[in-house]
MIZAZA-845296 format. One line per 8 residues: number of its first residue (from 1); for each residue x, y, z of N, C-alpha, C, O. Coordinates in steps of 0.001 Angstrom, whole numbers. Layout:
N
NUM) X/Y/Z/X/Y/Z/X/Y/Z/X/Y/Z  ... $
end
This chain:
58
1) 31813/-7759/11375/30611/-8506/11104/30976/-9863/10512/31925/-10000/9740  30209/-10826/10891/30439/-12156/10346/29566/-12368/9129/28646/-11594/8865  29859/-13410/8400/29072/-13727/7201/27644/-14056/7586/26704/-13701/6875  27479/-14738/8717/26127/-15094/9169/25294/-13843/9451/24123/-13792/9074  25866/-12845/10100/25103/-11633/10398/24813/-10837/9137/23769/-10191/9048  25714/-10867/8159/25456/-10204/6881/24303/-10858/6146/23465/-10164/5570  24247/-12189/6156/23142/-12900/5518/21821/-12581/6211/20792/-12393/5562  21872/-12525/7535/20664/-12222/8297/20169/-10812/7990/18966/-10590/7851 $
9) 21087/-9869/7886/20726/-8496/7566/20137/-8408/6164/19156/-7697/5947  20728/-9124/5215/20222/-9118/3844/18824/-9735/3777/17962/-9240/3051  18601/-10807/4528/17291/-11452/4536/16243/-10531/5155/15117/-10455/4665  16606/-9836/6219/15684/-8910/6868/15342/-7755/5929/14182/-7355/5832  16342/-7221/5244/16119/-6140/4302/15227/-6597/3153/14350/-5861/2703  15460/-7805/2691/14650/-8353/1603/13193/-8522/2031/12283/-8189/1272  12973/-9027/3218/11605/-9203/3724/10909/-7859/3916/9725/-7714/3613  11646/-6892/4416/11082/-5560/4621/10686/-4928/3295/9618/-4326/3180 $
17) 11548/-5066/2298/11250/-4513/975/10034/-5205/363/9190/-4547/-246  9939/-6505/516/8795/-7244/-25/7501/-6819/678/6469/-6660/26  7548/-6638/1975/6362/-6210/2722/5956/-4798/2322/4765/-4515/2186  6917/-3918/2133/6611/-2545/1723/5990/-2524/328/5045/-1775/81  6512/-3335/-577/5967/-3408/-1928/4535/-3941/-1911/3666/-3419/-2610  4292/-4977/-1114/2946/-5536/-1001/1979/-4501/-422/835/-4403/-866  2432/-3735/561/1580/-2703/1152/1256/-1615/142/134/-1109/114  2231/-1246/-694/1981/-234/-1726/989/-746/-2768/124/5/-3219 $
25) 1106/-2010/-3153/159/-2576/-4108/-1251/-2599/-3533/-2212/-2233/-4211  -1368/-3024/-2298/-2681/-3076/-1645/-3270/-1677/-1512/-4454/-1471/-1778  -2453/-724/-1105/-2914/652/-974/-3359/1233/-2303/-4365/1939/-2377  -2609/936/-3348/-2984/1410/-4686/-4313/810/-5124/-5145/1496/-5717  -4506/-457/-4834/-5784/-1094/-5164/-6931/-415/-4424/-7981/-145/-5007  -6729/-146/-3160/-7790/488/-2372/-8104/1876/-2921/-9272/2218/-3105  -7072/2677/-3183/-7309/4041/-3655/-7900/4101/-5057/-8825/4871/-5316  -7367/3289/-5952/-7781/3386/-7343/-8804/2325/-7738/-9782/2638/-8416 $
33) -8597/1096/-7332/-9521/32/-7691/-10904/227/-7110/-11903/136/-7823  -10963/491/-5837/-12252/706/-5179/-12787/2093/-5511/-13999/2286/-5612  -11895/3050/-5679/-12320/4417/-5973/-13045/4543/-7297/-13915/5400/-7449  -12699/3700/-8256/-13351/3750/-9561/-14403/2652/-9725/-14838/2371/-10842  -14807/2040/-8630/-15818/986/-8688/-17166/1568/-9092/-17436/2746/-8859  -17997/753/-9688/-19304/1213/-10167/-20347/1406/-9066/-21069/2403/-9091  -20452/479/-8089/-21473/698/-7053/-21225/2029/-6331/-20120/2289/-5856  -22232/2840/-6257/-22080/4201/-5744/-21617/4243/-4287/-20840/5126/-3923 $
41) -22071/3318/-3450/-21686/3341/-2046/-20190/3077/-1865/-19537/3719/-1043  -19653/2131/-2637/-18221/1833/-2545/-17418/3027/-3028/-16428/3411/-2405  -17841/3612/-4131/-17144/4786/-4669/-17176/5940/-3670/-16156/6587/-3428  -18345/6194/-3093/-18467/7301/-2140/-17616/7078/-903/-17028/8028/-385  -17537/5850/-418/-16709/5556/758/-15235/5805/450/-14526/6397/1264  -14768/5361/-711/-13375/5597/-1091/-13125/7085/-1301/-12073/7599/-922  -14077/7769/-1897/-13957/9199/-2147/-13849/9969/-838/-13002/10853/-709  -14691/9646/128/-14646/10308/1428/-13348/10000/2160/-12793/10867/2835 $
49) -12863/8773/2029/-11599/8413/2675/-10446/9202/2070/-9558/9657/2791  -10453/9367/751/-9393/10150/109/-9421/11591/598/-8369/12173/862  -10600/12169/723/-10682/13544/1217/-10217/13645/2663/-9590/14637/3034  -10505/12650/3481/-10101/12705/4888/-8583/12658/5049/-8048/13143/6046  -7882/12072/4063/-6420/12032/4096/-5794/13145/3253/-4586/13134/3017  -6603/14101/2800/-6159/15224/1975/-5522/14745/673/-4579/15362/178  -6033/13651/122/-5551/13113/-1134/-6403/13713/-2252/-7620/13530/-2268  -5773/14427/-3184/-6571/15041/-4253/-7138/13975/-5193/-6411/13093/-5651 $
57) -8410/14059/-5469/-9016/13060/-6338/-9787/13668/-7490/-10244/12943/-8374  -9944/14989/-7501/-10584/15633/-8651/-10213/17086/-8677/-10646/17817/-9568 $
end
């Protein structure tokens, strides 16, 4: 492997890790932020979505 290909691999890995972290943050916001929202319709939609994915919520 050349130095250029090692740098490219490191950059790709870094971008992938950053994208995965951003997706986890967004997913956490959706599950918890919207799930604990006060408006009943938003809460019910998040609650139903959690049940459809077999995610325990209570």
